[in-house]
C-alpha positions in Angstrom: 27.8 -165.8 -73.8 30.3 -167.4 -71.5 31.5 -164.6 -69.1 33.9 -166.9 -67.4 35.7 -167.6 -70.7 35.6 -164.0 -71.6 37.1 -163.1 -68.2 39.9 -165.7 -68.8 40.7 -164.2 -72.2 40.8 -160.6 -70.7 43.0 -161.7 -67.9 45.4 -163.5 -70.4 45.7 -160.4 -72.5 46.2 -158.2 -69.3 48.9 -160.4 -68.1 50.5 -160.6 -71.7 50.5 -156.8 -71.6 52.2 -156.6 -68.3 49.3 -154.9 -66.5 48.0 -155.5 -63.0 44.3 -155.3 -62.5 44.8 -152.1 -60.8 46.7 -150.6 -63.7 44.1 -151.9 -66.2 41.3 -150.3 -64.0 43.2 -147.1 -63.8 43.6 -147.0 -67.7 39.9 -147.7 -68.4 38.5 -145.7 -65.6 36.9 -148.6 -63.8 37.4 -149.9 -60.2 39.9 -152.7 -59.7 37.0 -154.6 -58.0 34.9 -154.4 -61.0 37.8 -155.5 -63.2 38.5 -158.5 -60.9 34.7 -159.6 -61.2 35.0 -159.3 -65.0 38.0 -161.5 -65.0 36.1 -164.2 -62.8 33.2 -164.1 -65.1 31.0 -162.9 -62.1 30.1 -159.5 -63.5 29.1 -158.5 -67.0 31.1 -156.0 -68.9 29.3 -153.1 -70.9 30.1 -152.6 -74.6 32.0 -149.4 -73.9 34.1 -151.0 -71.3 34.8 -153.9 -73.5 36.1 -151.5 -76.1 38.2 -149.7 -73.6 39.7 -153.0 -72.4 40.4 -154.1 -75.9 42.1 -150.8 -76.6 44.0 -150.7 -73.4 45.3 -154.4 -74.0 46.1 -153.7 -77.7 43.7 -156.4 -78.9 40.3 -156.4 -80.4 36.9 -157.3 -78.9 36.3 -160.1 -81.3 39.5 -161.8 -80.0 38.2 -161.4 -76.6 34.8 -162.7 -77.5 36.1 -165.4 -79.9 34.0 -168.2 -78.1 30.8 -166.1 -78.5 31.2 -165.2 -82.3 30.1 -167.7 -84.7 32.4 -166.4 -87.4 35.6 -166.4 -85.4 37.5 -168.9 -87.5 40.5 -166.7 -88.3 41.1 -166.2 -84.6 40.6 -169.9 -83.7 43.2 -170.6 -86.5 45.7 -168.4 -84.7 45.1 -170.1 -81.4 45.6 -173.4 -82.9 48.8 -172.5 -84.5 49.9 -171.2 -81.1 49.1 -174.6 -79.7 51.2 -176.4 -82.3 54.0 -173.8 -82.2 56.3 -175.8 -79.6 55.1 -179.3 -80.7 57.4 -181.9 -82.2 55.9 -184.0 -85.2 54.8 -186.8 -82.9 52.9 -184.5 -80.7 51.3 -182.8 -83.6 50.2 -186.1 -85.1 48.6 -187.4 -81.8 46.8 -184.0 -81.3 45.4 -184.1 -84.8 44.3 -187.7 -84.4 42.5 -186.8 -81.1 40.8 -183.8 -82.8 39.7 -185.8 -85.7 38.1 -188.4 -83.2 36.4 -185.6 -81.2 35.1 -183.9 -84.3 33.5 -187.1 -85.6 32.0 -187.8 -82.1 30.4 -184.2 -82.0 29.0 -184.6 -85.5 27.4 -188.0 -84.6 25.9 -186.4 -81.6 24.5 -183.5 -83.6 23.1 -185.9 -86.1 21.5 -188.0 -83.3 19.9 -184.7 -81.8 18.4 -183.8 -85.0 16.9 -187.2 -85.6 15.2 -187.0 -82.3 13.4 -183.8 -83.2 
């Protein structure tokens, strides 16, 4: 699990909800210092705290853990739509072309790894 990415998602959800770290900490009954460490990814968060955070921020744990869950496609699609929301057709075209090139490179690399094993 990438705790730094988890912390970034928690922070983004907190900011979107209009909460300070102190306010979130008060709501979920944790210290503001611990909340700060969680957002920086330097401290792990318990399952119960994760649920409390998600509830306080009106989100779900799977949205916060999207990069750690293998079956997170629906949330990733929502994030991709958000990226494209303010793009003009030229920007969309270029982003899609770059994404396709990256996807092909990743698949070639994976194939080379399996051939070496």
